[in-house]
N, C-alpha and C positions, 0 to 999 in steps of 0.2 A: 505494500498500500504507500504509494507516494503521496506528496502534498501538490497541490494545486498550484502550478507558477501563477505569480503576480502578474495580474492584467489578462487574466484567462478568461472570456466571457463564456459561460455556460453551466451546466449541471451536470454531476454524476448520475449516471444509470444504476450504481450498484443496488439502490435498494428495489430498484424494478426487477433487477436481475435474481434478486434474492426472493423475490415474490411479495415483497412489500410495497405498500404503497407510499408514493412520492409527493402526493397532492395534488399533482398534476400543473399544468400552466393555466395562466389566465388570457396569456395572449403569445402570438409567434411574430417575429421579427424577419423580413426579406429585404434584400437591396440587389440594385442590378447596377453595373458601370460597366456594361460591356462595349458601347460605343459612347463617342462624346454626344450624341443625340438621344441616349437612352439611358438616363442616370435618375434612379428611383430611390425611394426606400417606402417602406410598408408596415403596417401592424396589422392583425387580425385577431380577433377573438371569436368566439363560436358563433357570433351573432354579426360581426360588421368586420368589413376590410377599408381600411384606409389608406391610401396612397398618395405619397407626395411627388408629384414630377419635378426635378430639379431641370429639365431640358424638355423643350416643346414636341420634339416628336421627330418624325412621325407618329401618329396614331398606332399604327403597327408597323413597324420596319418587316419587310420581307426579304428573305436570302434572295440572291441576284436569280437564280434560276428559275424561282417560281416569280419574281415581278417581271421577268422577260416573257413568263410563259403566255399563249394563247388563253387559256383559263383565267389567269390573272386580269388580263385585258378586259376580258368580259364582266369582271366585276366591276367596273368604275375606278374614282381614284379617292372614295372617302377614307381610306386606310391612310392615305399620305395627309390628312387634316392634323394640325397640331393638337396635340393631347393636353388637357385641361391640367393647370398646375395642382390642383387638388381633385381626388376622386375618393368617394364613399359610397360603399355598396352596404346594403341590409341584405344579408345571406337568407334571412329566415324566408323573406318574401320575393327575392331575386338572386336565386342560387347561381345563376349564370353569368353575373355581373352586367346585366345588359341596360339598368337604369341608376346613371351615376346620381344620387342623392345631395351630394355637396351643395351647400349654399340652399337649400330648402329648410322654411323656417321649422318644419316639424322634426327635422333631423339636426337643427343647431346645438342642442346639448350634448349628442352624440359624437358631432364633429368636433367640437370644442374639449372634450375629453379625450377622443383618440389622438387628435393632434397634440394635446399636452402630453400624453402616454408615449408618442413617438418622438419628441422634444426631449422627454425625459432620457430615452433610451438614446438617444444620438449623443446628448451630454456624458451619460453614464460610461459608454464605449468609446468615448472621446471621436466620433466619427469626422473624418478630415473633411467633409463636407461643412462643416460649422467653421472652417477655415477659408471657404470658397471652393470653387469646382476642385474635383481632384485631377492634378496634374496627368496629363496623358502620357502615353510612350512616345519617344521622338519621332519614330518611322511611323506611327498610325495614322497621319495624315496621308503619307505618300502610299501607304497599301491600299486605304480606302478610295483614293482617286484613282490608284490603278484598277482597282477593282471595278469601280464604275465610269472608267473611260467609255467613250462612244464606240470605239470599236471592240473592245470586252462586251459591251452591251449586245452589239449587232452580232458577233459572233456566237454569243449565248441564243440569242433568237433564232438565228440560223440553225443552230443544233437542236433547240427545241422544236422548229418547224420542220426539220428533218425527221424528227421522232415521230411527230403528228403525221406526215406521210407515211412512215413505215406502218404505223399501227393502222391506217385507213386502210393500205393495201393489206394487209393481214387480215384484215377485218372483213374485207372483199372476198378474198379467197376462201375464207372460212364458210361464209354463208352460200 
């Protein structure tokens, strides 16, 4: 049995492994820092999910192969709109998180409470976002630019079109 290092955020599962109750958690925390356009923090209870978006979006970033696909083209561009700075979902009535209730009077107390819980957790863990945006890797902008270059996108679209043509030929030969 070792001691927990200073600054380690978490809980021991030892009691659960022994078959004892540990009292459970009242909330969980999640974060995302994947790209400069997708930085967010979240706290979730059994009833509500509160998300603070630190970058505007897009609302749903898609991988390049999907973004250039014929299927995505037929979806329209709603997924490219900016995401709101705050999202709040009532999971009891909206388990699919389709309706953002942030800013609604009926949820003002819940929103205030969830915002305070998230802020407390950010301060407790000394989240680097409290000092400003997290510095990005030096080569990241170049890599992202290379992936989204017009010729790269055109090549991906051509590959997608060829795949559709092959599947169409296969479907026609099978029927």
